[in-house]
PDB file of N, H, CA, C and O in Angstrom:
ATOM      1  N   MET A   1      -5.547   1.287  30.592  1.00  0.00           N
ATOM      2  CA  MET A   1      -3.960   1.764  30.117  1.00  0.00           C
ATOM      3  C   MET A   1      -4.483   2.842  29.834  1.00  0.00           C
ATOM      4  O   MET A   1      -5.521   3.071  29.214  1.00  0.00           O
ATOM      5  N   LYS A   2      -3.023   4.190  30.757  1.00  0.00           N
ATOM      6  H   LYS A   2      -2.180   4.004  31.261  1.00  0.00           H
ATOM      7  CA  LYS A   2      -3.362   5.042  30.909  1.00  0.00           C
ATOM      8  C   LYS A   2      -2.993   5.643  30.057  1.00  0.00           C
ATOM      9  O   LYS A   2      -2.224   4.922  29.420  1.00  0.00           O
ATOM     10  N   ARG A   3      -3.120   7.178  29.345  1.00  0.00           N
ATOM     11  H   ARG A   3      -3.744   7.763  29.862  1.00  0.00           H
ATOM     12  CA  ARG A   3      -2.325   7.933  28.093  1.00  0.00           C
ATOM     13  C   ARG A   3      -1.223   7.824  27.682  1.00  0.00           C
ATOM     14  O   ARG A   3      -1.020   7.682  26.476  1.00  0.00           O
ATOM     15  N   GLU A   4       0.037   7.874  28.828  1.00  0.00           N
ATOM     16  H   GLU A   4      -0.128   7.989  29.808  1.00  0.00           H
ATOM     17  CA  GLU A   4       1.460   7.923  28.758  1.00  0.00           C
ATOM     18  C   GLU A   4       1.849   6.393  28.304  1.00  0.00           C
ATOM     19  O   GLU A   4       2.937   6.224  27.754  1.00  0.00           O
ATOM     20  N   ASP A   5       0.769   5.014  28.578  1.00  0.00           N
ATOM     21  H   ASP A   5      -0.115   5.151  29.025  1.00  0.00           H
ATOM     22  CA  ASP A   5       1.074   4.124  28.326  1.00  0.00           C
ATOM     23  C   ASP A   5       1.345   3.528  26.248  1.00  0.00           C
ATOM     24  O   ASP A   5       1.965   2.543  25.849  1.00  0.00           O
ATOM     25  N   TYR A   6       0.692   4.464  25.509  1.00  0.00           N
ATOM     26  H   TYR A   6       0.188   5.264  25.833  1.00  0.00           H
ATOM     27  CA  TYR A   6       0.504   4.290  24.311  1.00  0.00           C
ATOM     28  C   TYR A   6       1.832   5.138  23.716  1.00  0.00           C
ATOM     29  O   TYR A   6       2.554   6.121  23.877  1.00  0.00           O
ATOM     30  N   ILE A   7       1.503   3.715  22.734  1.00  0.00           N
ATOM     31  H   ILE A   7       0.916   2.916  22.603  1.00  0.00           H
ATOM     32  CA  ILE A   7       3.420   4.130  21.726  1.00  0.00           C
ATOM     33  C   ILE A   7       2.088   5.954  20.967  1.00  0.00           C
ATOM     34  O   ILE A   7       0.932   6.352  21.111  1.00  0.00           O
ATOM     35  N   SER A   8       3.888   6.542  19.926  1.00  0.00           N
ATOM     36  H   SER A   8       4.827   6.218  19.809  1.00  0.00           H
ATOM     37  CA  SER A   8       3.366   7.643  19.122  1.00  0.00           C
ATOM     38  C   SER A   8       2.744   7.052  18.342  1.00  0.00           C
ATOM     39  O   SER A   8       2.528   5.841  18.402  1.00  0.00           O
ATOM     40  N   ASP A   9       2.242   8.022  17.235  1.00  0.00           N
ATOM     41  H   ASP A   9       2.418   9.005  17.187  1.00  0.00           H
ATOM     42  CA  ASP A   9       1.966   7.495  16.055  1.00  0.00           C
ATOM     43  C   ASP A   9       3.320   7.764  15.421  1.00  0.00           C
ATOM     44  O   ASP A   9       3.372   6.974  14.478  1.00  0.00           O
ATOM     45  N   GLU A  10       4.239   8.345  15.447  1.00  0.00           N
ATOM     46  H   GLU A  10       4.197   8.986  16.213  1.00  0.00           H
ATOM     47  CA  GLU A  10       6.003   8.030  14.658  1.00  0.00           C
ATOM     48  C   GLU A  10       5.225   7.127  14.528  1.00  0.00           C
ATOM     49  O   GLU A  10       4.265   6.932  13.783  1.00  0.00           O
ATOM     50  N   ALA A  11       5.747   6.525  15.381  1.00  0.00           N
ATOM     51  H   ALA A  11       6.527   6.683  15.986  1.00  0.00           H
ATOM     52  CA  ALA A  11       5.732   4.840  16.436  1.00  0.00           C
ATOM     53  C   ALA A  11       4.998   4.197  15.015  1.00  0.00           C
ATOM     54  O   ALA A  11       5.519   3.700  14.016  1.00  0.00           O
ATOM     55  N   VAL A  12       3.982   4.362  15.267  1.00  0.00           N
ATOM     56  H   VAL A  12       3.558   4.766  16.078  1.00  0.00           H
ATOM     57  CA  VAL A  12       2.489   3.181  14.801  1.00  0.00           C
ATOM     58  C   VAL A  12       3.125   3.159  13.155  1.00  0.00           C
ATOM     59  O   VAL A  12       3.459   2.209  12.446  1.00  0.00           O
ATOM     60  N   VAL A  13       3.127   4.750  12.888  1.00  0.00           N
ATOM     61  H   VAL A  13       2.856   5.522  13.463  1.00  0.00           H
ATOM     62  CA  VAL A  13       3.340   4.154  11.289  1.00  0.00           C
ATOM     63  C   VAL A  13       5.079   3.597  11.225  1.00  0.00           C
ATOM     64  O   VAL A  13       4.985   2.493  10.689  1.00  0.00           O
ATOM     65  N   LYS A  14       6.127   3.775  11.432  1.00  0.00           N
ATOM     66  H   LYS A  14       6.204   4.672  11.867  1.00  0.00           H
ATOM     67  CA  LYS A  14       7.561   3.465  11.731  1.00  0.00           C
ATOM     68  C   LYS A  14       7.171   2.117  11.843  1.00  0.00           C
ATOM     69  O   LYS A  14       7.836   1.463  11.039  1.00  0.00           O
ATOM     70  N   ARG A  15       6.268   1.293  12.580  1.00  0.00           N
ATOM     71  H   ARG A  15       5.728   1.823  13.234  1.00  0.00           H
ATOM     72  CA  ARG A  15       6.177   0.230  13.016  1.00  0.00           C
ATOM     73  C   ARG A  15       5.703  -0.330  10.861  1.00  0.00           C
ATOM     74  O   ARG A  15       6.347  -0.754   9.901  1.00  0.00           O
ATOM     75  N   ALA A  16       4.609  -0.040  11.080  1.00  0.00           N
ATOM     76  H   ALA A  16       4.086   0.304  11.860  1.00  0.00           H
ATOM     77  CA  ALA A  16       3.374  -0.150   9.705  1.00  0.00           C
ATOM     78  C   ALA A  16       4.663  -0.453   8.820  1.00  0.00           C
ATOM     79  O   ALA A  16       4.751  -1.558   8.285  1.00  0.00           O
ATOM     80  N   ASN A  17       5.607   0.446   8.661  1.00  0.00           N
ATOM     81  H   ASN A  17       5.536   1.343   9.095  1.00  0.00           H
ATOM     82  CA  ASN A  17       5.928   0.805   6.995  1.00  0.00           C
ATOM     83  C   ASN A  17       7.394  -0.524   7.504  1.00  0.00           C
ATOM     84  O   ASN A  17       7.248  -1.568   6.869  1.00  0.00           O
ATOM     85  N   ALA A  18       7.897  -0.535   7.901  1.00  0.00           N
ATOM     86  H   ALA A  18       8.016   0.313   8.418  1.00  0.00           H
ATOM     87  CA  ALA A  18       8.398  -1.991   8.686  1.00  0.00           C
ATOM     88  C   ALA A  18       7.783  -2.851   8.472  1.00  0.00           C
ATOM     89  O   ALA A  18       8.599  -3.772   8.435  1.00  0.00           O
ATOM     90  N   ALA A  19       6.876  -3.231   8.295  1.00  0.00           N
ATOM     91  H   ALA A  19       6.213  -2.483   8.325  1.00  0.00           H
ATOM     92  CA  ALA A  19       6.204  -4.834   8.026  1.00  0.00           C
ATOM     93  C   ALA A  19       5.677  -4.668   7.446  1.00  0.00           C
ATOM     94  O   ALA A  19       4.786  -5.518   7.450  1.00  0.00           O
ATOM     95  N   VAL A  20       5.459  -3.455   6.209  1.00  0.00           N
ATOM     96  H   VAL A  20       6.183  -2.765   6.206  1.00  0.00           H
ATOM     97  CA  VAL A  20       5.207  -4.114   5.143  1.00  0.00           C
ATOM     98  C   VAL A  20       6.511  -4.582   4.036  1.00  0.00           C
ATOM     99  O   VAL A  20       6.578  -5.297   3.036  1.00  0.00           O
ATOM    100  N   LYS A  21       7.679  -3.568   5.001  1.00  0.00           N
ATOM    101  H   LYS A  21       7.625  -2.987   5.814  1.00  0.00           H
ATOM    102  CA  LYS A  21       9.045  -3.722   4.121  1.00  0.00           C
ATOM    103  C   LYS A  21       9.762  -5.649   4.326  1.00  0.00           C
ATOM    104  O   LYS A  21      10.430  -6.358   3.574  1.00  0.00           O
ATOM    105  N   LEU A  22       9.340  -5.802   5.320  1.00  0.00           N
ATOM    106  H   LEU A  22       8.797  -5.226   5.931  1.00  0.00           H
ATOM    107  CA  LEU A  22       9.398  -7.189   5.365  1.00  0.00           C
ATOM    108  C   LEU A  22       8.595  -8.704   5.384  1.00  0.00           C
ATOM    109  O   LEU A  22       8.858  -9.884   5.614  1.00  0.00           O
ATOM    110  N   GLU A  23       7.314  -7.761   4.942  1.00  0.00           N
ATOM    111  H   GLU A  23       7.100  -6.802   4.755  1.00  0.00           H
ATOM    112  CA  GLU A  23       6.967  -8.593   3.948  1.00  0.00           C
ATOM    113  C   GLU A  23       6.869  -8.676   2.703  1.00  0.00           C
ATOM    114  O   GLU A  23       6.629  -9.774   2.201  1.00  0.00           O
ATOM    115  N   LEU A  24       7.050  -7.396   1.811  1.00  0.00           N
ATOM    116  H   LEU A  24       7.244  -6.504   2.218  1.00  0.00           H
ATOM    117  CA  LEU A  24       7.309  -7.628   0.800  1.00  0.00           C
ATOM    118  C   LEU A  24       8.884  -8.269   0.217  1.00  0.00           C
ATOM    119  O   LEU A  24       9.198  -8.724  -0.883  1.00  0.00           O
ATOM    120  N   GLU A  25       9.530  -8.107   1.252  1.00  0.00           N
ATOM    121  H   GLU A  25       9.275  -7.737   2.146  1.00  0.00           H
ATOM    122  CA  GLU A  25      11.248  -8.732   1.497  1.00  0.00           C
ATOM    123  C   GLU A  25      11.568 -10.090   1.287  1.00  0.00           C
ATOM    124  O   GLU A  25      12.616 -10.589   0.877  1.00  0.00           O
ATOM    125  N   LYS A  26       9.924 -10.895   1.820  1.00  0.00           N
ATOM    126  H   LYS A  26       9.073 -10.489   2.153  1.00  0.00           H
ATOM    127  CA  LYS A  26       9.700 -12.551   2.361  1.00  0.00           C
ATOM    128  C   LYS A  26       9.283 -13.059   0.904  1.00  0.00           C
ATOM    129  O   LYS A  26       9.681 -13.991   0.206  1.00  0.00           O
ATOM    130  N   LYS A  27       7.652 -11.377   0.613  1.00  0.00           N
ATOM    131  H   LYS A  27       7.329 -10.619   1.181  1.00  0.00           H
ATOM    132  CA  LYS A  27       6.669 -12.269  -0.809  1.00  0.00           C
ATOM    133  C   LYS A  27       8.704 -12.417  -2.207  1.00  0.00           C
ATOM    134  O   LYS A  27       8.887 -13.249  -3.096  1.00  0.00           O
ATOM    135  N   LYS A  28       9.546 -11.452  -1.827  1.00  0.00           N
ATOM    136  H   LYS A  28       9.397 -10.776  -1.104  1.00  0.00           H
ATOM    137  CA  LYS A  28      10.461 -11.700  -3.044  1.00  0.00           C
ATOM    138  C   LYS A  28      11.721 -13.054  -2.706  1.00  0.00           C
ATOM    139  O   LYS A  28      12.165 -13.812  -3.569  1.00  0.00           O
ATOM    140  N   VAL A  29      12.100 -13.061  -1.210  1.00  0.00           N
ATOM    141  H   VAL A  29      11.740 -12.446  -0.509  1.00  0.00           H
ATOM    142  CA  VAL A  29      12.967 -14.968  -1.751  1.00  0.00           C
ATOM    143  C   VAL A  29      11.195 -15.683  -1.576  1.00  0.00           C
ATOM    144  O   VAL A  29      11.275 -15.981  -2.768  1.00  0.00           O
ATOM    145  N   LEU A  30      10.125 -16.060  -1.276  1.00  0.00           N
ATOM    146  H   LEU A  30      10.060 -15.818  -0.308  1.00  0.00           H
ATOM    147  CA  LEU A  30      10.272 -16.720  -1.997  1.00  0.00           C
ATOM    148  C   LEU A  30       9.378 -17.360  -3.122  1.00  0.00           C
ATOM    149  O   LEU A  30       8.924 -18.497  -3.245  1.00  0.00           O
ATOM    150  N   ASP A  31       9.262 -15.939  -4.100  1.00  0.00           N
ATOM    151  H   ASP A  31       9.630 -15.015  -4.000  1.00  0.00           H
ATOM    152  CA  ASP A  31       9.182 -15.808  -5.443  1.00  0.00           C
ATOM    153  C   ASP A  31       7.722 -15.462  -5.350  1.00  0.00           C
ATOM    154  O   ASP A  31       7.050 -16.099  -6.161  1.00  0.00           O
ATOM    155  N   VAL A  32       7.228 -14.861  -4.799  1.00  0.00           N
ATOM    156  H   VAL A  32       7.774 -14.344  -4.140  1.00  0.00           H
ATOM    157  CA  VAL A  32       5.950 -14.716  -5.232  1.00  0.00           C
ATOM    158  C   VAL A  32       5.786 -12.934  -5.716  1.00  0.00           C
ATOM    159  O   VAL A  32       6.331 -11.958  -5.200  1.00  0.00           O
ATOM    160  N   PRO A  33       4.675 -13.008  -7.071  1.00  0.00           N
ATOM    161  CA  PRO A  33       4.214 -11.880  -7.340  1.00  0.00           C
ATOM    162  C   PRO A  33       3.904 -11.099  -6.007  1.00  0.00           C
ATOM    163  O   PRO A  33       3.827 -11.459  -4.833  1.00  0.00           O
ATOM    164  N   VAL A  34       3.782 -10.097  -6.537  1.00  0.00           N
ATOM    165  H   VAL A  34       3.845  -9.805  -7.491  1.00  0.00           H
ATOM    166  CA  VAL A  34       3.395  -8.659  -5.249  1.00  0.00           C
ATOM    167  C   VAL A  34       2.975  -7.589  -6.035  1.00  0.00           C
ATOM    168  O   VAL A  34       3.818  -6.962  -6.678  1.00  0.00           O
ATOM    169  N   VAL A  35       1.232  -7.143  -6.101  1.00  0.00           N
ATOM    170  H   VAL A  35       0.548  -7.652  -5.579  1.00  0.00           H
ATOM    171  CA  VAL A  35       1.354  -5.886  -6.564  1.00  0.00           C
ATOM    172  C   VAL A  35       0.507  -4.713  -6.338  1.00  0.00           C
ATOM    173  O   VAL A  35      -0.656  -4.781  -5.940  1.00  0.00           O
ATOM    174  N   VAL A  36       1.399  -3.193  -6.718  1.00  0.00           N
ATOM    175  H   VAL A  36       2.344  -3.138  -7.041  1.00  0.00           H
ATOM    176  CA  VAL A  36       2.429  -2.223  -6.481  1.00  0.00           C
ATOM    177  C   VAL A  36       1.485  -2.007  -7.213  1.00  0.00           C
ATOM    178  O   VAL A  36       0.862  -2.621  -8.079  1.00  0.00           O
ATOM    179  N   TYR A  37       1.452  -0.568  -6.518  1.00  0.00           N
ATOM    180  H   TYR A  37       1.958  -0.069  -5.815  1.00  0.00           H
ATOM    181  CA  TYR A  37       0.138   0.923  -7.087  1.00  0.00           C
ATOM    182  C   TYR A  37       1.146   2.215  -7.361  1.00  0.00           C
ATOM    183  O   TYR A  37       1.402   3.103  -6.547  1.00  0.00           O
ATOM    184  N   ASP A  38       1.683   2.083  -8.802  1.00  0.00           N
ATOM    185  H   ASP A  38       1.474   1.362  -9.463  1.00  0.00           H
ATOM    186  CA  ASP A  38       2.231   4.021  -8.411  1.00  0.00           C
ATOM    187  C   ASP A  38       1.190   5.204  -8.452  1.00  0.00           C
ATOM    188  O   ASP A  38       0.402   5.590  -9.315  1.00  0.00           O
ATOM    189  N   ARG A  39       1.390   5.475  -7.632  1.00  0.00           N
ATOM    190  H   ARG A  39       2.031   5.161  -6.931  1.00  0.00           H
ATOM    191  CA  ARG A  39       0.465   6.364  -7.932  1.00  0.00           C
ATOM    192  C   ARG A  39       1.082   7.647  -9.003  1.00  0.00           C
ATOM    193  O   ARG A  39       0.427   7.741 -10.042  1.00  0.00           O
ATOM    194  N   LYS A  40       1.750   8.210  -8.926  1.00  0.00           N
ATOM    195  H   LYS A  40       2.282   8.134  -8.083  1.00  0.00           H
ATOM    196  CA  LYS A  40       2.328   8.629 -10.439  1.00  0.00           C
ATOM    197  C   LYS A  40       1.400   8.953 -11.427  1.00  0.00           C
ATOM    198  O   LYS A  40       0.736   9.905 -11.836  1.00  0.00           O
ATOM    199  N   THR A  41       1.780   6.939 -11.801  1.00  0.00           N
ATOM    200  H   THR A  41       2.319   6.165 -11.469  1.00  0.00           H
ATOM    201  CA  THR A  41       0.850   7.271 -13.368  1.00  0.00           C
ATOM    202  C   THR A  41      -0.823   6.303 -13.513  1.00  0.00           C
ATOM    203  O   THR A  41      -1.546   5.702 -14.307  1.00  0.00           O
ATOM    204  N   GLN A  42      -0.671   6.780 -11.942  1.00  0.00           N
ATOM    205  H   GLN A  42      -0.083   7.268 -11.296  1.00  0.00           H
ATOM    206  CA  GLN A  42      -2.231   5.810 -11.813  1.00  0.00           C
ATOM    207  C   GLN A  42      -2.350   4.264 -12.162  1.00  0.00           C
ATOM    208  O   GLN A  42      -3.542   3.980 -12.039  1.00  0.00           O
ATOM    209  N   THR A  43      -1.833   3.465 -12.435  1.00  0.00           N
ATOM    210  H   THR A  43      -0.865   3.695 -12.534  1.00  0.00           H
ATOM    211  CA  THR A  43      -1.415   2.291 -12.269  1.00  0.00           C
ATOM    212  C   THR A  43      -1.312   1.080 -11.682  1.00  0.00           C
ATOM    213  O   THR A  43      -1.194   1.379 -10.494  1.00  0.00           O
ATOM    214  N   ILE A  44      -1.275  -0.330 -11.773  1.00  0.00           N
ATOM    215  H   ILE A  44      -1.370  -0.572 -12.739  1.00  0.00           H
ATOM    216  CA  ILE A  44      -1.760  -1.196 -10.988  1.00  0.00           C
ATOM    217  C   ILE A  44      -0.659  -2.057 -11.421  1.00  0.00           C
ATOM    218  O   ILE A  44      -0.896  -2.466 -12.558  1.00  0.00           O
ATOM    219  N   TYR A  45       0.606  -2.552 -10.897  1.00  0.00           N
ATOM    220  H   TYR A  45       0.799  -2.220  -9.974  1.00  0.00           H
ATOM    221  CA  TYR A  45       1.620  -3.223 -11.634  1.00  0.00           C
ATOM    222  C   TYR A  45       1.371  -5.222 -10.492  1.00  0.00           C
ATOM    223  O   TYR A  45       1.099  -5.436  -9.310  1.00  0.00           O
ATOM    224  N   GLN A  46       1.597  -5.989 -11.444  1.00  0.00           N
ATOM    225  H   GLN A  46       1.818  -5.816 -12.404  1.00  0.00           H
ATOM    226  CA  GLN A  46       2.521  -7.343 -11.059  1.00  0.00           C
ATOM    227  C   GLN A  46       3.478  -6.577 -10.645  1.00  0.00           C
ATOM    228  O   GLN A  46       3.959  -5.557 -11.139  1.00  0.00           O
ATOM    229  N   GLU A  47       3.795  -7.339  -9.385  1.00  0.00           N
ATOM    230  H   GLU A  47       3.405  -8.168  -8.984  1.00  0.00           H
ATOM    231  CA  GLU A  47       6.256  -6.837  -9.935  1.00  0.00           C
ATOM    232  C   GLU A  47       5.808  -8.596  -9.010  1.00  0.00           C
ATOM    233  O   GLU A  47       5.067  -8.948  -8.092  1.00  0.00           O
ATOM    234  N   ASN A  48       7.264  -9.564 -10.412  1.00  0.00           N
ATOM    235  H   ASN A  48       7.866  -9.278 -11.158  1.00  0.00           H
ATOM    236  CA  ASN A  48       7.567 -10.587  -9.512  1.00  0.00           C
ATOM    237  C   ASN A  48       9.352 -10.350  -9.417  1.00  0.00           C
ATOM    238  O   ASN A  48      10.174  -9.576  -9.907  1.00  0.00           O
ATOM    239  N   SER A  49       9.352 -11.717  -8.322  1.00  0.00           N
ATOM    240  H   SER A  49       8.684 -12.346  -7.925  1.00  0.00           H
ATOM    241  CA  SER A  49      10.755 -11.350  -8.114  1.00  0.00           C
ATOM    242  C   SER A  49      12.494 -10.797  -8.917  1.00  0.00           C
ATOM    243  O   SER A  49      13.478 -10.182  -8.505  1.00  0.00           O
ATOM    244  N   ASP A  50      12.037 -11.530 -10.380  1.00  0.00           N
ATOM    245  H   ASP A  50      11.238 -12.030 -10.714  1.00  0.00           H
ATOM    246  CA  ASP A  50      12.915 -10.801 -11.018  1.00  0.00           C
ATOM    247  C   ASP A  50      12.376  -9.370 -11.068  1.00  0.00           C
ATOM    248  O   ASP A  50      12.721  -9.188 -12.235  1.00  0.00           O
ATOM    249  N   GLY A  51      11.832  -8.265 -10.744  1.00  0.00           N
ATOM    250  H   GLY A  51      11.551  -8.413  -9.795  1.00  0.00           H
ATOM    251  CA  GLY A  51      11.576  -7.220 -11.066  1.00  0.00           C
ATOM    252  C   GLY A  51      11.356  -6.671 -12.705  1.00  0.00           C
ATOM    253  O   GLY A  51      11.617  -5.673 -13.377  1.00  0.00           O
ATOM    254  N   THR A  52      10.584  -8.244 -12.897  1.00  0.00           N
ATOM    255  H   THR A  52      10.372  -9.055 -12.351  1.00  0.00           H
ATOM    256  CA  THR A  52       9.894  -7.203 -13.894  1.00  0.00           C
ATOM    257  C   THR A  52       8.956  -6.374 -13.584  1.00  0.00           C
ATOM    258  O   THR A  52       9.320  -5.630 -12.673  1.00  0.00           O
ATOM    259  N   ARG A  53       7.308  -6.068 -14.153  1.00  0.00           N
ATOM    260  H   ARG A  53       7.012  -6.673 -14.893  1.00  0.00           H
ATOM    261  CA  ARG A  53       5.917  -5.825 -13.709  1.00  0.00           C
ATOM    262  C   ARG A  53       5.668  -5.925 -14.897  1.00  0.00           C
ATOM    263  O   ARG A  53       6.194  -5.669 -15.980  1.00  0.00           O
ATOM    264  N   ILE A  54       4.552  -6.448 -14.404  1.00  0.00           N
ATOM    265  H   ILE A  54       4.124  -6.656 -13.524  1.00  0.00           H
ATOM    266  CA  ILE A  54       3.475  -6.485 -15.808  1.00  0.00           C
ATOM    267  C   ILE A  54       1.998  -5.697 -15.121  1.00  0.00           C
ATOM    268  O   ILE A  54       1.569  -5.944 -13.994  1.00  0.00           O
ATOM    269  N   GLU A  55       1.292  -4.586 -16.228  1.00  0.00           N
ATOM    270  H   GLU A  55       1.640  -4.385 -17.144  1.00  0.00           H
ATOM    271  CA  GLU A  55       0.278  -4.149 -16.008  1.00  0.00           C
ATOM    272  C   GLU A  55      -1.152  -4.452 -15.486  1.00  0.00           C
ATOM    273  O   GLU A  55      -1.709  -5.081 -16.386  1.00  0.00           O
ATOM    274  N   VAL A  56      -1.771  -4.331 -14.719  1.00  0.00           N
ATOM    275  H   VAL A  56      -1.319  -3.820 -13.988  1.00  0.00           H
ATOM    276  CA  VAL A  56      -2.426  -5.111 -13.952  1.00  0.00           C
ATOM    277  C   VAL A  56      -4.265  -4.444 -14.872  1.00  0.00           C
ATOM    278  O   VAL A  56      -5.169  -4.941 -15.544  1.00  0.00           O
ATOM    279  N   GLY A  57      -3.824  -2.829 -14.180  1.00  0.00           N
ATOM    280  H   GLY A  57      -3.089  -2.425 -13.634  1.00  0.00           H
ATOM    281  CA  GLY A  57      -4.663  -2.371 -13.987  1.00  0.00           C
ATOM    282  C   GLY A  57      -4.443  -0.684 -14.016  1.00  0.00           C
ATOM    283  O   GLY A  57      -3.425  -0.001 -13.914  1.00  0.00           O
ATOM    284  N   LYS A  58      -5.792  -0.354 -14.194  1.00  0.00           N
ATOM    285  H   LYS A  58      -6.619  -0.909 -14.277  1.00  0.00           H
ATOM    286  CA  LYS A  58      -5.567   1.329 -13.900  1.00  0.00           C
ATOM    287  C   LYS A  58      -6.613   2.247 -13.818  1.00  0.00           C
ATOM    288  O   LYS A  58      -7.376   2.285 -14.784  1.00  0.00           O
ATOM    289  N   ARG A  59      -6.837   3.069 -12.785  1.00  0.00           N
ATOM    290  H   ARG A  59      -6.217   3.038 -12.001  1.00  0.00           H
ATOM    291  CA  ARG A  59      -8.063   3.622 -11.703  1.00  0.00           C
ATOM    292  C   ARG A  59      -8.972   4.054 -11.969  1.00  0.00           C
ATOM    293  O   ARG A  59      -9.252   4.835 -12.879  1.00  0.00           O
ATOM    294  N   MET A  60      -9.764   3.449 -10.946  1.00  0.00           N
ATOM    295  H   MET A  60      -9.536   2.814 -10.207  1.00  0.00           H
ATOM    296  CA  MET A  60     -10.746   3.203 -12.334  1.00  0.00           C
ATOM    297  C   MET A  60     -11.542   5.271 -11.263  1.00  0.00           C
ATOM    298  O   MET A  60     -12.075   5.929 -12.156  1.00  0.00           O
ATOM    299  N   ARG A  61     -11.602   5.873 -10.198  1.00  0.00           N
ATOM    300  H   ARG A  61     -11.169   5.338  -9.472  1.00  0.00           H
ATOM    301  CA  ARG A  61     -12.702   6.505  -9.572  1.00  0.00           C
ATOM    302  C   ARG A  61     -11.126   7.757  -9.353  1.00  0.00           C
ATOM    303  O   ARG A  61      -9.920   7.683  -9.119  1.00  0.00           O
ATOM    304  N   LYS A  62     -12.023   8.647  -9.580  1.00  0.00           N
ATOM    305  H   LYS A  62     -13.003   8.707  -9.769  1.00  0.00           H
ATOM    306  CA  LYS A  62     -11.004  10.261  -9.075  1.00  0.00           C
ATOM    307  C   LYS A  62     -11.857  10.287  -7.656  1.00  0.00           C
ATOM    308  O   LYS A  62     -13.042  10.005  -7.480  1.00  0.00           O
ATOM    309  N   GLY A  63     -10.665  10.803  -6.519  1.00  0.00           N
ATOM    310  H   GLY A  63      -9.702  11.032  -6.662  1.00  0.00           H
ATOM    311  CA  GLY A  63     -11.215  11.485  -5.279  1.00  0.00           C
ATOM    312  C   GLY A  63     -11.399   9.833  -4.132  1.00  0.00           C
ATOM    313  O   GLY A  63     -11.255   8.643  -4.413  1.00  0.00           O
ATOM    314  N   ARG A  64     -11.856  10.714  -2.520  1.00  0.00           N
ATOM    315  H   ARG A  64     -11.973  11.681  -2.292  1.00  0.00           H
ATOM    316  CA  ARG A  64     -12.000  10.324  -2.066  1.00  0.00           C
ATOM    317  C   ARG A  64     -13.072   9.592  -1.713  1.00  0.00           C
ATOM    318  O   ARG A  64     -14.110  10.096  -2.142  1.00  0.00           O
ATOM    319  N   TYR A  65     -13.249   8.481  -1.026  1.00  0.00           N
ATOM    320  H   TYR A  65     -12.406   8.071  -0.678  1.00  0.00           H
ATOM    321  CA  TYR A  65     -14.712   8.368  -0.920  1.00  0.00           C
ATOM    322  C   TYR A  65     -15.428   8.461   0.473  1.00  0.00           C
ATOM    323  O   TYR A  65     -16.072   7.574   1.034  1.00  0.00           O
ATOM    324  N   SER A  66     -15.262   9.288   0.752  1.00  0.00           N
ATOM    325  H   SER A  66     -14.739  10.008   0.296  1.00  0.00           H
ATOM    326  CA  SER A  66     -16.008  10.876   1.320  1.00  0.00           C
ATOM    327  C   SER A  66     -16.361  11.705   0.640  1.00  0.00           C
ATOM    328  O   SER A  66     -17.041  12.508   1.278  1.00  0.00           O
ATOM    329  N   GLU A  67     -16.258  11.954  -0.368  1.00  0.00           N
ATOM    330  H   GLU A  67     -15.706  11.301  -0.886  1.00  0.00           H
ATOM    331  CA  GLU A  67     -15.864  13.410  -1.840  1.00  0.00           C
ATOM    332  C   GLU A  67     -17.190  12.399  -2.639  1.00  0.00           C
ATOM    333  O   GLU A  67     -18.310  12.824  -2.919  1.00  0.00           O
ATOM    334  N   ARG A  68     -16.766  11.242  -2.841  1.00  0.00           N
ATOM    335  H   ARG A  68     -15.856  10.897  -2.613  1.00  0.00           H
ATOM    336  CA  ARG A  68     -17.895  10.975  -3.740  1.00  0.00           C
ATOM    337  C   ARG A  68     -19.456  10.657  -2.560  1.00  0.00           C
ATOM    338  O   ARG A  68     -20.619  10.978  -2.316  1.00  0.00           O
ATOM    339  N   ILE A  69     -18.918  10.253  -2.381  1.00  0.00           N
ATOM    340  H   ILE A  69     -17.973   9.993  -2.579  1.00  0.00           H
ATOM    341  CA  ILE A  69     -20.254  10.456  -1.755  1.00  0.00           C
ATOM    342  C   ILE A  69     -21.313  11.085  -0.996  1.00  0.00           C
ATOM    343  O   ILE A  69     -22.436  10.769  -0.602  1.00  0.00           O
ATOM    344  N   GLY A  70     -20.253  12.478  -0.911  1.00  0.00           N
ATOM    345  H   GLY A  70     -19.341  12.735  -1.230  1.00  0.00           H
ATOM    346  CA  GLY A  70     -20.758  13.355  -0.187  1.00  0.00           C
ATOM    347  C   GLY A  70     -21.195  14.115  -1.111  1.00  0.00           C
ATOM    348  O   GLY A  70     -22.001  14.957  -0.717  1.00  0.00           O
ATOM    349  N   LYS A  71     -20.900  14.123  -2.449  1.00  0.00           N
ATOM    350  H   LYS A  71     -20.245  13.439  -2.770  1.00  0.00           H
ATOM    351  CA  LYS A  71     -22.037  14.454  -3.604  1.00  0.00           C
ATOM    352  C   LYS A  71     -23.201  14.222  -4.167  1.00  0.00           C
ATOM    353  O   LYS A  71     -24.136  14.985  -4.409  1.00  0.00           O
ATOM    354  N   GLU A  72     -22.994  12.589  -4.440  1.00  0.00           N
ATOM    355  H   GLU A  72     -22.234  11.969  -4.243  1.00  0.00           H
ATOM    356  CA  GLU A  72     -24.203  11.994  -4.072  1.00  0.00           C
ATOM    357  C   GLU A  72     -25.198  12.891  -3.286  1.00  0.00           C
ATOM    358  O   GLU A  72     -25.821  13.896  -3.626  1.00  0.00           O
ATOM    359  N   ALA A  73     -25.134  12.115  -1.991  1.00  0.00           N
ATOM    360  H   ALA A  73     -24.628  11.298  -1.715  1.00  0.00           H
ATOM    361  CA  ALA A  73     -26.375  13.064  -1.350  1.00  0.00           C
ATOM    362  C   ALA A  73     -27.179  14.042  -1.161  1.00  0.00           C
ATOM    363  O   ALA A  73     -28.031  13.978  -0.275  1.00  0.00           O
TER     364      ALA A  73
END
């Protein structure tokens, strides 16, 4: 497979976002709760199909995995 045959990174991101959006809509129609992470408050919620949110937990660690491992070494 030649390099010209690959799809661009932007196309991959667009397809991934579309797949996630479709899956969320499917779960909403099937009345299955979805787990959502709010970046602003760093809180994890369980969101029901009727729009209600139940707080499940908060973020436990700060920083990226590679940054945490680098400090320990």
